[in-house]
C-alpha positions, 0 to 999 in steps of 0.5 A: 329439452330440445333435440339440439340441447340434447345433442349439445349435452351428448357432445359435452358428455362425449368430450368429458368421456374423452377427457377422462380417457385421456387422463386415464391414459396419462396416468397409465403412462405416468405409472408405467414411466415411474415403474420403468424409472425404478427398474432402470435405477435397480439395474444401474445399481446392479451394474455398479455392484457387478463392476465393483465385484469384478474389480475386487475379484481382479485385485484378489487374483492379482494379489494371489498371483503376486504371492504365488510368485513371491513364495514359489520356491518355498516348497523346494527350499523346505525340501533342500534344507535337510540336504544343506544341513547334511552338507554343513555337517560334512564340512564340520568333520576333520579330514587328514588325508588329501583324498578327504581334503579333495572330497571336503572341497567338493562338498564346500563348493556344492554347499556354496552353490546351494546357498547362492541359489537360495539367496537368489530366491530370497531365502536367507538364514535367520540370525540366531547365535548371540541374538535375543530369543524371538519365538517367531523365528527361534524354537527353544529346545534347551535352556542353560543358566544365565550368567554375567557374560550371557544375559537371560533370553540370549541364544547361546547355541544354534542346534539347527539353522533356521531360514526365512523366505522374504518375511515368511519363516520356512523353518525356525532356528532350533536354539539353546537359550540362557534363562 
């Protein structure tokens, strides 16, 4: 083999080696591109999940704030209900003299003021007398025999008024039920 032939072969070998190196570099770049694309997809997925989680947290917080606002007066109302019961008992007493009448008038005004304040906060009395007994709103503490005038499961007497705040029972009505 001549020197020229040898040079041609060497050059061809060098060209093949260069081509192989180019192919390896292309494969390496392709592998790196595939890996980066996979990482981008994973990060996009994480971003979407994080955004969804933030939206869920925001909605949950808004709902909790709305509930807190809606039922903010619940604890105060529960503390005031015994005082209202006492004022109603005071209204039920008989008075004969002027001083007693004036005192009763003051109690009546105080009771009316408290009842108006409760009403403005969304607190209302649970209807009971003559209604059908509902364990969600009424607490049966005594029973009497049912008759033709009073069918079974009818509330005959209210021993203590019940109250609710919007749809939440603050205190069930304590009642006597016909059985």
